[in-house]
N, C-alpha and C positions, 0 to 999 in steps of 0.2 A: 359551421366553423367555430361556433362558440364553445364547443366541447374539447377543442384541441388541448393536449396536455403539455406543460412545460417540461423540459429535460434539464438536469444540472450535472455538473462534473465537479469533483472535489480533489484536493491535494492536501495531504498531511505531512508536514516536514518536522522532523526531530533534529535539533542541533545539540550534540552531546558536549557539554562543557561543565558538568557538575560531577563531583567525586563523592560517593556515599561511603566508600571505605578504601583504605590503602593509599597509594601514591597517585598524584596527577601526572599525566604524560607531560613531557618537557616542552613540547611545541606550544603554539598559540591555540587557545580554545576559540571555536569548537573544534575538537579533535576529530570527530566523526560526524556523519550525517546519514539519516535514513529518510527516504521520501516514498510515501505511498500515494499513488495517483490512479484514478480511473478515467482521467481525461483522454478522450479519443480511443478508449478501450471498448471492446465488445461488452455486452451485458454480463454481469456476474464475474467480471474480470478486473483485477487490480495489478498494477505494476509496482514492484518494490525495488528501489535502487539504494544500495549501500555504498558509502564512500569513506575511505580512510584518508581524508585530505591532509590532515595536519599531524599525523603520527610521524615521528622522526627517528632516525637511527635504527636500532634493533627492535623498537616497539611493534607489537603485533596483536591482533584480535584472536582470542582463542574461542570465544563463544558470544553469541548475540541473542538476546531474549526479547520477545514481543507478546502482546496480549491481543485478544480478539473479542468482539462483542459477545457477551455471555449467552445471547440468544442463538448464537451459531455454534455448531460442533466443530472444534478445531481439526478433528480427524477427517472431516469432509473436505478440508482445504487441499488443493493440489498445487504443488510448486514445480515449475519448470524453468530451467536456466534460459534466459533471453539474451545475455551478453555479459562480457567481463573485460576488464583492463588489468593486466598484471600477470604474474606467473604463479600465482597461488593455486593450491588444490581446492576443488569445489567443496563447499561445506555440506555436511549431512543436515537433514531437516527432520526434526521430530515435533509432533503435535499431540497435545493432550491437555484437557482443561485443568488448569492449576497443577500441571504435571512436573514443572521444572523450577527448582529453587535456585535463585541467582544470588549467591553471596548473602549480603544483608538486605537484599532488595525484594523479598517476597516470592510468591509463586506465580509463574508465567505459563502461557498456553503454547508458545512456540519457541523452540530452541534450534538455532543454527550453530553447528559445531564445526569450527575451522581447524585445519591441520596445525600442529605445533612443530612439525619437522622442518629443519633448515631447508630453505629453498622452496617451501610450499606454504609459507605463512602469508596471511592477509595483512599487509603492512602499508606504510605511507605511500600514497599515490594510487593504491589499488581501488577498484570499484567493481561492483557486481550487480546485475539486474535479474530479478525473478519475475515471472508472470504467475500470478496466483488466481486460481479459479475455484468457484463454488456454485452450487445450483440454487442458492437461497437468496438471491438479490444482493450479492456481495458488492460493497463500495469501499472506497478508501477510508471513509469515516468509521468503518467497523474495526479499524486497527487503532483507533484513538480511545483506548481504555486503560484501566489501571490494574496492576498486579494485586493478588490477594495477600494481605499482610501475613507474615509467618515469623514466629519466634520474636515478636516485638518489633519487627522491621516495618518501615513505612510502605506506602503504596507508590509504585512507579509505573510510568507508561512504557518504559523500555530500559534495558540494562545491557552493558557490554563489559566483558572482562578483557582488559588490556594487560599484556605481560611484557616482560623484559624492559621495564622502565628504568632508566638510569643505571644503577648498579645491579639490576636484576629483579627489582621489586615489581609488584603488579597493583592494579587499581580497578575498582568497580565504578564504571562511568555511566551517568544517566543524562537525559536531556535537560539542558539548562533553559531551553525555550522550545515551544511548540507553535508552529504556524499552521493554521487551517484556512484554506482558501476554497471558496465555492464559486464556480462560473456558471451563469445561466446561459444555456444554449438555445438556439431557435426551437420553437415549439414544433412538434411533429404529431400527426394523428396516429392513434392506435388502430388496430385491425377493424374494430366495429365502426370507428369514425370514417375509415377509408371506404367501407362498404356503403355507409350513408351518403358520403360525398359522391360516390359513383352512381348511386341511385338518383340523386338530384340531377346529375349531369345527364343521365339517360332520359329523365322526364323532360328536361329542357330540349334535348335533341328531338324527342318525339313531338313536342309542341311545335317546334319550327317546321318539322316535316309536314304536319297537318295543315299549318298555315299556308305552306307552299302549295299543297294539294287543293286548298279551298280557293285560291286565286283564280279569277276568270282568265281564259286564254286570250291573248291579244288578237284584235280584229284585223 
């Protein structure tokens, strides 16, 4: 039992309350939130939930950018829709290492493109959940990385373009805070340890059987 391995789960939460360019949304910050979590998920699987909790009026998201661990290939990520709240159109998903320039915010690896058509916009109160899978040990922490600076811009963990602010202006919004939580789960044996434990159990059973056979019969 001494070789049993611990298991952990992690959650990365981005709270969007910083403006790098343009106008600030008129509601209370944070205006948007993104949560990556591998808690209770299968191996190599992460759940991403996007929420536009504090956008108001006609404000809407046109595009949302993320980064991934440089050791992983963004093109190997598979996105599937797990649930949504609202009447918006489902966003397109594009992936490429440093493939997407976000305003003044550098180059990102993942671009979610939302509809700008009336009645299809991702706006206040809407939410969306993706399941993301990969074959290379994907965890929530792999999405806690920074963009590659471009044209003198800084490095950001994520960026959102919010449009139709106030009189029709727009703004590039970034996380004002990032929360990373890790939960230690009960230890579980891997395959080799399971075989070892089974072997020990079989030896114990065989020992008991032999002891019973060696006992003298009652007179």
